[in-house]
C-alpha positions as CSV (number, residue, x, y, z in Angstrom):
1,X,95.5,-9.8,64.1
2,X,98.1,-7.4,65.4
3,X,101.6,-8.5,64.3
4,X,103.7,-9.5,67.3
5,X,106.5,-7.3,68.5
6,X,109.2,-8.8,70.7
7,X,109.6,-6.9,74.0
8,X,112.6,-4.7,73.8
9,X,112.8,-4.9,70.1
10,X,113.6,-1.6,68.4
11,X,112.0,-0.6,65.1
12,X,113.2,2.3,63.0
13,X,110.5,4.0,61.0
14,X,110.1,7.4,59.5
15,X,107.2,9.8,60.2
16,X,106.2,12.3,57.6
17,X,105.5,15.7,59.1
18,X,103.0,17.9,57.3
19,X,103.9,21.5,56.6
20,X,101.7,23.0,59.3
21,X,103.5,21.0,62.0
22,X,107.1,21.5,60.8
23,X,107.6,24.6,62.9
24,X,107.5,22.2,65.9
25,X,109.9,19.7,64.4
26,X,112.7,22.0,63.6
27,X,111.4,22.2,60.0
28,X,112.0,18.5,59.4
29,X,109.7,16.9,56.9
30,X,110.6,13.4,58.1
31,X,111.7,12.3,61.5
32,X,113.0,8.8,62.5
33,X,111.3,7.1,65.4
34,X,112.2,3.9,67.2
35,X,108.8,2.4,68.3
36,X,107.1,-0.8,67.6
37,X,103.6,0.6,67.1
38,X,102.0,3.7,65.6
39,X,100.8,4.9,68.9
40,X,104.3,4.6,70.3
41,X,105.8,6.5,67.4
42,X,103.4,9.3,67.9
43,X,104.1,9.5,71.6
44,X,107.8,9.5,70.9
45,X,107.4,12.4,68.6
46,X,105.2,14.3,71.2
47,X,107.9,13.7,73.9
48,X,110.7,15.0,71.6
49,X,108.9,18.0,70.2
50,X,107.0,20.2,72.7
51,X,103.6,21.4,71.4
52,X,103.2,18.5,69.0
53,X,101.0,16.5,71.4
54,X,98.3,19.2,71.4
55,X,98.3,19.2,67.6
56,X,97.7,15.5,67.5
57,X,95.6,14.6,70.5
58,X,92.7,16.0,72.5
59,X,92.5,16.4,76.2
60,X,91.5,12.7,76.6
61,X,94.5,11.6,74.6
62,X,92.6,10.5,71.5
63,X,93.7,11.6,68.0
64,X,91.9,14.8,66.9
65,X,89.1,14.1,64.4
66,X,90.9,16.3,61.8
67,X,94.1,14.2,62.0
68,X,94.5,11.1,59.8
69,X,97.4,8.7,60.2
70,X,98.7,6.3,57.5
71,X,101.3,3.5,57.5
72,X,102.9,3.5,54.1
73,X,99.7,3.9,52.0
74,X,97.1,2.6,54.3
75,X,95.0,4.5,56.9
76,X,95.5,3.0,60.4
77,X,91.7,2.9,60.7
78,X,91.8,0.1,58.1
79,X,94.6,-1.7,60.1
80,X,94.8,-1.9,63.9
81,X,94.6,1.7,64.8
82,X,97.3,3.0,67.0
83,X,98.2,-0.5,67.8
84,X,99.3,-1.2,64.2
85,X,102.8,-2.8,64.3
86,X,105.7,-1.1,62.6
87,X,108.5,-2.7,60.7
88,X,111.9,-1.3,59.9
89,X,111.6,1.1,56.9
90,X,107.9,1.8,57.4
91,X,106.7,5.3,56.8
92,X,104.0,6.8,59.0
93,X,102.3,9.8,57.5
94,X,100.4,12.4,59.6
95,X,97.8,14.1,57.4
96,X,95.8,16.8,59.1
97,X,92.7,18.4,57.5
98,X,94.4,21.7,57.5
99,X,96.5,23.2,54.7
100,X,97.6,26.9,54.6
101,X,94.7,27.9,56.7
102,X,92.1,26.1,54.6
103,X,90.3,23.0,55.8
104,X,89.8,19.8,53.9
105,X,86.6,17.9,54.6
106,X,86.9,14.3,55.8
107,X,85.7,13.2,52.4
108,X,88.4,15.2,50.7
109,X,91.1,13.8,52.9
110,X,90.1,10.3,52.0
111,X,89.6,11.0,48.3
112,X,93.0,12.7,47.9
113,X,94.9,10.6,50.4
114,X,97.4,9.2,47.9
115,X,98.3,12.8,46.8
116,X,98.6,13.9,50.4
117,X,101.2,11.2,50.9
118,X,103.4,12.4,48.1
119,X,106.2,14.7,49.2
120,X,105.9,16.7,46.0
121,X,102.1,17.2,46.4
122,X,101.0,17.0,50.0
123,X,98.3,19.3,51.5
124,X,99.7,22.4,49.9
125,X,99.9,20.9,46.5
126,X,96.4,19.5,46.8
127,X,95.2,22.9,47.7
128,X,96.9,24.3,44.5
129,X,95.0,21.8,42.5
130,X,91.8,22.6,44.2
131,X,92.3,26.3,43.6
132,X,93.3,25.9,39.9
133,X,91.1,26.9,36.9
134,X,91.7,24.9,33.7
135,X,89.9,25.4,30.4
136,X,89.6,22.3,28.1
137,X,88.9,23.2,24.4
138,X,86.9,20.3,23.1
139,X,85.0,17.5,25.0
140,X,86.0,14.8,22.6
141,X,88.8,12.2,22.2
142,X,91.6,14.3,23.9
143,X,89.3,16.3,26.2
144,X,87.7,13.2,27.6
145,X,90.7,11.6,29.3
146,X,92.2,14.9,30.2
147,X,89.0,16.1,31.9
148,X,88.5,12.9,33.8
149,X,92.0,12.7,35.2
150,X,92.1,16.4,36.0
151,X,88.7,16.0,37.8
152,X,90.0,12.9,39.7
153,X,93.1,14.8,40.7
154,X,90.9,17.5,42.3
155,X,91.4,20.4,39.9
156,X,88.8,22.8,41.4
157,X,87.3,24.4,38.3
158,X,87.2,22.8,34.8
159,X,85.9,24.9,32.0
160,X,84.7,22.9,28.9
161,X,84.0,24.6,25.6
162,X,82.3,22.7,22.8
163,X,79.3,23.3,20.5
164,X,78.7,19.7,19.3
165,X,76.3,17.0,20.4
166,X,77.2,13.3,21.2
167,X,77.1,11.0,18.2
168,X,77.3,7.3,17.8
169,X,80.8,7.6,16.2
170,X,82.1,9.5,19.3
171,X,81.7,6.5,21.6
172,X,84.7,4.6,20.3
173,X,87.1,7.0,22.0
174,X,85.3,9.9,23.8
175,X,84.9,8.3,27.2
176,X,83.2,11.3,28.8
177,X,80.0,10.1,27.0
178,X,77.8,7.1,27.2
179,X,75.3,5.5,24.8
180,X,72.4,7.2,26.7
181,X,74.1,10.6,26.0
182,X,73.6,10.3,22.2
183,X,72.0,13.5,21.0
184,X,72.9,15.4,24.2
185,X,75.1,18.5,24.2
186,X,78.7,17.4,24.8
187,X,79.3,20.0,27.5
188,X,76.2,18.8,29.4
189,X,77.2,15.1,29.1
190,X,80.7,16.0,30.2
191,X,79.5,18.0,33.2
192,X,77.3,15.0,34.3
193,X,80.2,12.5,33.9
194,X,82.6,14.7,35.9
195,X,80.1,15.4,38.6
196,X,79.4,11.7,39.0
197,X,83.2,11.1,39.5
198,X,84.0,14.0,41.7
199,X,81.4,16.3,43.0
200,X,84.1,18.6,44.5
201,X,84.9,19.9,40.9
202,X,83.1,22.9,39.6
203,X,82.4,22.4,35.9
204,X,81.7,25.5,33.8
205,X,80.1,24.4,30.6
206,X,80.5,26.7,27.6
207,X,78.1,25.5,24.8
208,X,79.5,27.8,22.2
209,X,81.6,28.1,19.0
210,X,85.0,29.4,20.0
211,X,85.8,32.3,17.6
212,X,87.7,35.5,17.3
213,X,84.9,37.4,19.1
214,X,84.9,35.3,22.3
215,X,88.2,33.5,22.7
216,X,90.1,36.2,24.6
217,X,87.2,36.9,27.0
218,X,86.9,33.1,27.7
219,X,90.6,32.4,28.1
220,X,91.0,35.3,30.6
221,X,89.0,33.3,33.1
222,X,91.4,30.4,33.3
223,X,95.0,29.7,34.4
224,X,95.9,27.0,31.9
225,X,94.5,26.1,28.5
226,X,94.3,22.5,27.4
227,X,93.9,22.3,23.6
228,X,92.1,19.2,22.1
229,X,90.8,20.5,18.8
230,X,90.9,18.6,15.6
231,X,91.1,21.3,12.9
232,X,93.8,23.9,12.0
233,X,91.7,27.1,12.2
234,X,90.8,26.4,15.8
235,X,94.4,25.4,16.6
236,X,95.8,28.6,15.4
237,X,93.0,30.6,17.1
238,X,93.7,28.9,20.4
239,X,97.4,29.5,20.1
240,X,97.2,33.2,19.2
241,X,94.6,33.9,22.0
242,X,96.8,32.1,24.6
243,X,99.9,34.1,23.4
244,X,98.2,37.4,23.5
245,X,96.9,36.8,27.0
246,X,100.2,35.2,28.3
247,X,98.4,31.9,29.1
248,X,100.2,28.6,29.2
249,X,98.8,26.1,26.7
250,X,99.0,22.3,26.9
251,X,98.7,21.4,23.2
252,X,98.1,18.0,21.6
253,X,97.1,16.4,18.3
254,X,96.3,12.9,17.1
255,X,95.8,11.2,13.8
256,X,95.3,7.5,13.0
257,X,98.0,5.8,15.1
258,X,100.2,8.8,16.1
259,X,100.0,11.6,18.6
260,X,102.0,14.6,19.8
261,X,102.0,16.8,22.9
262,X,103.8,20.0,23.8
263,X,103.5,22.8,26.3
264,X,103.7,26.4,25.1
265,X,104.6,28.8,27.9
266,X,104.7,32.6,27.4
267,X,108.1,33.7,26.2
268,X,109.3,30.2,25.3
269,X,107.7,29.6,21.9
270,X,104.3,28.8,20.6
271,X,102.6,26.6,18.0
272,X,103.3,29.1,15.2
273,X,107.1,28.8,16.1
274,X,106.8,25.1,15.2
275,X,104.4,25.4,12.4
276,X,104.4,29.0,11.0
277,X,101.8,28.2,8.3
278,X,99.1,25.5,8.0
279,X,99.3,22.8,5.4
280,X,97.4,23.2,2.2
281,X,93.8,22.2,2.4
282,X,93.5,18.4,2.0
283,X,97.2,17.7,2.7
284,X,96.5,16.5,6.2
285,X,93.4,14.6,6.9
286,X,91.4,15.1,10.1
287,X,90.4,12.2,12.3
288,X,86.9,12.2,10.7
289,X,88.5,11.7,7.3
290,X,91.4,9.4,8.1
291,X,90.2,7.6,11.3
292,X,91.8,7.2,14.7
293,X,92.6,4.3,16.9
294,X,90.1,4.6,19.8
295,X,92.7,4.1,22.6
296,X,95.2,6.6,21.1
297,X,93.5,9.8,22.5
298,X,93.3,8.1,25.9
299,X,97.0,7.9,26.0
300,X,97.7,11.4,24.6
301,X,95.0,13.1,26.5
302,X,96.3,11.5,29.8
303,X,99.7,13.0,29.0
304,X,98.0,16.4,28.7
305,X,96.4,15.9,32.1
306,X,99.8,14.9,33.5
307,X,101.5,18.0,32.1
308,X,98.7,20.2,33.4
309,X,99.0,18.8,36.9
310,X,102.8,19.3,36.8
311,X,102.3,22.9,35.8
312,X,99.8,23.6,38.6
313,X,102.1,22.0,41.2
314,X,105.3,23.4,39.8
315,X,107.0,20.0,39.8
316,X,109.1,18.0,37.4
317,X,110.0,19.0,33.9
318,X,107.0,19.9,31.7
319,X,107.2,19.6,28.0
320,X,108.2,23.3,27.5
321,X,110.5,23.6,24.5
322,X,109.9,19.9,23.7
323,X,107.6,18.0,21.4
324,X,106.6,14.5,22.6
325,X,105.8,12.1,19.7
326,X,104.0,8.8,20.2
327,X,103.6,6.0,17.7
328,X,101.1,3.5,18.8
329,X,102.1,0.8,16.3
330,X,105.7,0.7,17.3
331,X,105.0,1.8,21.0
332,X,107.7,4.3,20.6
333,X,108.0,7.7,22.4
334,X,110.4,10.3,21.0
335,X,111.1,13.8,22.4
336,X,112.3,16.5,20.0
337,X,113.6,19.9,21.0
338,X,111.6,23.0,19.9
339,X,112.6,26.6,20.1
340,X,111.0,30.1,20.1
341,X,111.3,31.8,16.7
342,X,112.4,35.4,17.1
343,X,110.6,36.1,13.8
344,X,107.3,34.5,14.9
345,X,104.4,36.8,13.9
346,X,102.7,36.2,17.2
347,X,105.3,35.7,20.0
348,X,108.4,36.9,18.2
349,X,110.5,40.0,18.9
350,X,108.4,42.1,16.6
351,X,104.9,40.5,16.3
352,X,102.8,41.4,13.3
353,X,99.7,39.7,14.5
354,X,98.4,41.5,17.5
355,X,94.7,40.8,17.2
356,X,92.7,37.6,16.4
357,X,92.1,37.2,12.7
358,X,89.9,35.2,10.2
359,X,91.4,31.7,10.8
360,X,89.4,29.9,8.2
361,X,90.7,32.3,5.6
362,X,94.2,32.0,7.0
363,X,94.0,28.2,6.7
364,X,92.2,28.2,3.3
365,X,89.4,26.1,4.7
366,X,85.7,26.8,4.0
367,X,83.5,27.1,7.0
368,X,81.4,24.0,8.0
369,X,77.7,24.3,7.2
370,X,76.6,24.8,10.8
371,X,79.0,27.8,11.1
372,X,77.7,29.3,7.9
373,X,74.2,29.1,9.4
374,X,75.4,30.7,12.6
375,X,77.1,33.5,10.6
376,X,73.9,34.2,8.8
377,X,72.0,34.3,12.0
378,X,74.5,36.6,13.6
379,X,74.4,38.9,10.5
380,X,70.7,39.1,10.8
381,X,71.0,40.2,14.5
382,X,73.9,42.5,13.7
383,X,76.2,41.0,16.3
384,X,78.8,39.3,14.1
385,X,82.2,40.9,14.5
386,X,84.6,38.2,13.4
387,X,84.7,34.9,11.6
388,X,83.6,31.9,13.8
389,X,86.0,28.9,14.2
390,X,84.7,25.4,14.9
391,X,85.9,23.8,18.0
392,X,85.8,20.1,16.9
393,X,87.1,17.4,19.2
394,X,89.2,14.6,18.0
């Protein structure tokens, strides 16, 4: 039933004007209208701003098929169409399927409608997300929530690098994978899960061991690196490769009941500035050794996805120069300041590490058996050029 509007009653609502139409509204992003219905508000706008009617309606006066209209967060097609009554303070949003010359499909407009309504995202921001290329290192505890939320947000290309297969023990926290995926390559399981959620996302599966021979070439292909590894050799490898290529890295780590997240941007510090040297072997247990609360990586990995989206859109205050600490037992978040170390061997004023090194030797950690086997195979084929580093996922 259409809400009744008293004859002569004046309503004050605001209409959100999309970027492509603002040249017609004197560059105003929001315009006040005084009409009791959506149709009346649109007609008022058309009367006030010449040229706008042709953008909104066809020759028969109907809304163009590429124009969607919302009242607050609901499409008018789910209400009473142009007859939808307006109340004081309502916001009408005009969402065309055009952004910067590129066209959204009708399905994309519906899928990303809540983003399109946000002033800090809108059509142009959604296009940034759809054009972005993000690499996730690890399809495990941290990579799972990060991948799912980045895919849901519409990040156009997600690269996922992992060499492992799905195991029973993964299912307690690695939500990319299901029981039926046990024994399947993690990158393939991840690709299927993401595709089922959002077929608009291009998933590039890299079933490989990330090592000093391939990290730079792989990282070159992406805008932002999301690091979700669970061992120190891979962490230092990812950091050094990102610094050498000038790539921003969204880094995180978890253990038992605690997690940490930081963003390392070129010129503003790196993981080595915070931790110049790894702990002695055995001093810090991995998740496989010490355990991890299943929901913890869901929280921390979601923060990684949030930071990545902020970086793509250029909004808010990312965790650059900050270290976010989370204690699940006390439900406490703390933020500490970090700084770039001028003496850092990788990103400092006079770097001494200018090429990727043997990270297992650097960390004093023996290679896992599967990597020893791969090394032997590579030696046999005369293609080994550097020590491999396992990309394990928390």
